[in-house]
C-alpha positions in Angstrom: 205.5 47.3 15.9 201.8 48.0 16.0 199.5 49.1 13.1 196.6 50.5 14.8 193.4 51.7 12.5 191.8 54.1 14.7 194.0 56.2 17.2 192.1 58.2 20.0 194.3 60.8 21.7 192.6 62.7 25.3 194.1 66.1 25.6 193.9 66.5 22.0 194.3 70.8 21.9 196.6 70.5 24.8 200.4 71.2 24.2 201.7 67.6 24.0 198.4 65.4 22.7 198.3 68.6 19.7 201.8 67.3 18.2 201.2 64.0 19.0 197.5 64.0 17.2 200.2 66.1 13.9 202.3 63.5 14.4 200.1 60.6 13.9 198.2 61.8 11.0 201.7 62.8 9.2 201.8 58.8 9.3 198.8 58.4 7.6 197.2 57.2 10.9 193.1 57.7 11.3 193.1 59.4 14.5 189.8 60.8 17.1 190.4 63.9 19.1 188.6 64.4 22.6 189.3 67.5 24.6 186.7 70.0 26.6 189.1 73.1 25.8 188.5 74.2 29.4 189.3 77.7 30.3 192.5 76.8 32.7 195.1 79.0 30.1 194.2 80.8 26.8 191.7 79.0 25.0 192.3 80.9 21.7 195.8 78.8 21.7 194.0 75.4 21.8 191.6 76.5 19.1 194.9 77.4 17.0 196.2 74.3 17.6 193.0 73.0 16.5 192.8 74.5 13.1 196.5 73.5 12.4 195.8 70.3 12.7 192.5 70.0 10.5 194.8 71.8 7.4 197.5 68.8 8.4 194.7 66.3 8.2 193.1 67.8 4.8 196.9 68.3 3.3 197.3 64.6 4.2 193.8 63.1 3.7 194.2 61.9 6.9 191.1 60.7 9.1 190.7 63.8 11.5 187.9 63.3 13.7 187.5 65.6 17.1 185.1 65.9 20.2 184.5 68.3 22.8 184.2 66.2 25.6 185.8 65.8 29.4 187.2 62.3 29.9 185.1 62.4 33.5 181.5 62.6 31.4 181.2 58.5 30.9 178.3 58.7 29.0 179.8 60.3 26.1 183.3 58.7 26.2 181.2 55.8 25.8 179.6 57.0 22.8 182.8 58.1 21.3 184.3 54.5 21.9 181.5 52.7 20.4 181.4 54.2 17.2 184.8 54.5 16.7 186.5 51.5 17.9 190.0 52.4 18.8 192.4 50.1 19.1 195.2 52.5 20.7 194.0 55.7 23.2 196.4 58.0 24.1 195.3 59.5 27.6 196.7 63.0 27.8 194.2 64.9 29.3 194.3 66.0 32.7 194.4 69.0 34.9 197.6 70.2 34.7 199.4 72.7 37.2 201.5 71.7 40.7 199.9 75.0 42.5 196.9 74.9 41.0 196.2 72.1 42.6 196.9 73.9 46.0 193.6 75.9 45.2 191.3 74.1 42.9 192.2 70.5 44.3 188.9 69.0 42.7 189.5 70.0 39.7 192.5 67.4 39.6 190.0 64.2 41.6 187.2 65.1 38.6 189.9 64.6 35.5 192.6 62.8 36.7 191.3 60.6 39.2 187.8 59.8 38.1 188.7 60.6 34.5 191.8 58.7 34.4 188.9 55.7 36.0 186.8 56.3 33.1 189.4 55.9 30.6 190.4 52.4 31.5 187.1 51.0 32.5 186.2 51.6 28.7 189.6 50.7 27.3 188.6 47.6 29.2 185.2 47.2 27.7 186.3 48.1 24.5 189.3 45.8 24.3 191.3 48.4 23.3 194.8 46.8 21.9 197.1 49.6 23.8 196.6 52.2 26.6 199.5 54.8 26.8 199.0 57.5 29.7 201.2 60.9 30.6 202.4 60.8 34.5 204.8 63.4 35.4 208.2 63.7 37.0 206.7 65.2 40.2 205.6 62.0 41.7 209.0 61.9 42.7 208.3 64.4 45.0 211.0 64.9 47.8 213.2 61.9 46.2 216.6 63.3 46.2 219.0 60.6 44.6 219.4 61.3 41.5 219.0 60.6 38.8 214.8 60.0 39.0 215.1 56.1 38.3 211.3 54.5 37.6 213.0 51.5 40.2 212.7 54.4 43.1 209.9 54.2 45.3 207.0 57.3 44.7 205.5 57.6 47.9 206.5 61.0 49.0 204.4 63.0 46.7 204.7 67.2 47.5 201.4 68.1 45.8 198.0 66.9 45.3 199.0 67.0 41.4 201.6 64.7 42.1 199.7 63.2 44.4 197.1 61.9 41.6 199.4 61.0 39.3 201.1 58.3 41.6 197.0 57.0 41.3 196.8 57.0 38.1 200.3 54.5 37.7 198.5 52.2 40.7 195.3 52.3 39.1 197.1 51.3 35.7 199.0 48.4 37.6 195.7 47.4 38.8 194.2 47.2 35.6 197.0 45.8 33.7 197.1 43.0 36.2 193.6 42.1 36.7 192.2 42.1 33.2 195.7 41.4 31.1 195.8 45.0 29.6 198.8 46.4 27.6 199.2 49.5 29.3 202.2 52.0 29.2 202.7 55.1 31.7 205.0 58.2 30.6 206.4 60.5 33.2 207.3 63.7 31.2 210.0 65.8 32.6 209.4 69.6 32.4 208.5 70.2 28.3 209.2 73.4 26.4 208.7 74.6 23.0 206.6 76.2 19.9 202.9 76.3 20.7 203.8 75.6 25.0 201.4 76.0 27.9 201.4 79.8 29.2 201.1 78.7 32.6 204.6 77.0 32.5 207.6 78.9 33.4 209.2 79.2 29.9 206.1 80.7 28.4 205.8 83.1 31.4 209.9 83.9 31.4 209.1 84.5 27.9 206.4 87.0 27.8 207.9 89.0 31.1 211.3 89.2 29.2 210.1 90.3 25.9 206.9 93.0 27.9 210.0 94.7 29.8 207.9 92.9 33.1 210.0 91.6 36.6 209.8 87.6 37.0 209.4 85.9 39.8 212.5 83.7 40.4 211.4 80.9 43.3 214.0 79.5 45.4 216.7 82.2 44.6 217.1 81.0 40.9 218.6 77.5 43.0 216.5 75.1 41.1 217.5 72.4 38.2 215.0 71.2 36.0 215.1 68.5 33.2 213.7 70.7 30.2 212.8 68.8 27.0 212.1 69.8 24.1 208.4 69.1 22.4 209.5 66.9 19.8 211.8 65.0 21.8 208.5 64.4 23.8 206.5 63.2 21.0 209.3 61.1 19.1 209.5 59.0 22.6 205.8 58.8 23.3 205.1 57.7 19.5 207.4 55.1 19.8 205.9 53.8 22.7 203.1 53.8 21.1 204.0 51.7 18.8 205.3 48.8 21.2 203.0 47.9 23.6 203.6 45.4 26.6 203.5 41.8 25.5 200.7 40.3 27.3 201.5 36.4 28.5 199.2 33.9 31.0 201.9 34.5 33.8 200.5 35.5 36.8 203.6 37.1 38.1 204.1 39.4 34.4 202.2 42.1 34.4 201.4 44.0 31.1 202.2 47.4 32.3 205.5 49.9 32.1 205.9 53.0 33.2 209.1 55.3 31.5 210.6 59.1 32.5 211.0 60.6 29.4 213.2 63.5 29.6 216.7 65.0 28.0 219.0 63.9 31.2 221.2 67.2 31.8 219.2 69.3 34.2 219.8 72.9 34.2 219.4 75.7 37.0 216.4 78.1 36.5 218.7 80.8 36.1 220.9 79.4 33.5 217.9 78.8 31.3 216.5 82.4 31.9 220.5 83.3 30.4 219.5 81.8 27.3 216.2 83.1 27.4 218.2 86.6 27.4 220.1 85.9 24.8 218.1 84.1 22.2 215.7 87.8 22.9 218.5 89.8 23.2 217.1 91.2 26.0 217.6 91.3 29.9 215.1 90.1 32.5 214.5 92.4 35.5 214.5 89.4 38.3 212.3 89.1 41.5 214.1 86.5 43.7 212.1 84.7 46.4 211.7 81.7 48.3 210.3 77.9 47.3 206.9 78.0 46.6 204.8 74.8 48.1 204.4 71.8 46.3 208.1 72.6 44.2 211.0 70.3 44.2 214.1 72.0 44.1 215.6 69.3 41.3 214.3 67.1 38.1 216.7 64.6 36.5 215.6 61.5 34.3 217.4 58.6 33.6 216.0 57.5 30.4 218.1 54.7 30.2 215.3 52.0 30.2 213.4 54.2 27.9 216.4 53.6 25.6 216.7 50.3 25.8 212.8 49.7 25.1 212.4 52.0 22.0 216.0 53.3 21.4 214.7 57.1 22.9 217.7 59.7 22.8 216.6 62.9 22.7 218.0 65.3 20.1 217.2 69.0 20.9 219.5 70.8 23.5 218.8 73.3 25.0 220.0 76.6 23.5 218.8 75.4 20.2 215.5 74.3 21.9 215.1 78.0 23.5 215.9 79.6 20.0 212.8 77.5 18.4 210.8 78.6 21.1 211.3 81.8 21.2 211.1 82.2 17.1 207.5 80.9 17.3 207.4 83.1 19.9 208.0 86.2 18.5 205.9 85.2 15.2 202.8 84.0 17.4 202.7 87.4 19.7 205.2 89.6 18.8 
């Protein structure tokens, strides 16, 4: 396993990004964080995450520097790379959200395509040892073969967001092949837990149940998601960061790997809501509607490849995960 003197993490104020920063700091790594703190969702939540990171850094005496920057700003990022000389780069910065991509596709072009191309080029220029980037379960689109495996084709995206993530994988593969770069892509499956994103279903449902407002349940609740607790996501990501794909001189071998990170146990949305209700000791008022454009009916991760690669095995079941999430929610918002 690799030991890096400097780790650079983009999207450092985000849900996954901030959690990963804390993981690296707790293990004594020197970490550089980049985030543009945009207002896609509550910036106060992002600032609170950064405050916690600051306190961890002081307590651990680990090196932590933060830069407010957008990844599509090549000049500013070039200065950061030149100054900090990272050996590992984890690109978690992206415009997220399936439905938002229908309304504002240009946000996804700028961050997910232009921004990712900047990251690739700078990793090449500064000879970064390993690039890890976030993909998404949404790349499987209209695929009906379950569980989703990395060997399946991903050519039927149902949203522009998914299309940008498929593009990221293709872009990474080409850079890896042409420039012999070690790159790992991670397809995240419905991440939830403390400090989660307010635009995602777990947080929306929790807020409405707590406040007594109705929740909108699409496809009449006949949706299944492979909900994955944040600590399992971070553990799998951390282990992948420490094991870059091997570079070699064979023209047929590309040091670019893609893995699913999920729980491997999809549950129906109505069951998820029921567990939330039990955790709050409150009943939800439900409004059932048709499926929305861009949504998929089911996600289900085959994580056997990741297990073989780094021994990844999710540990947090849905009941325990939701209990931890609700405890945090009541403390933060209650």
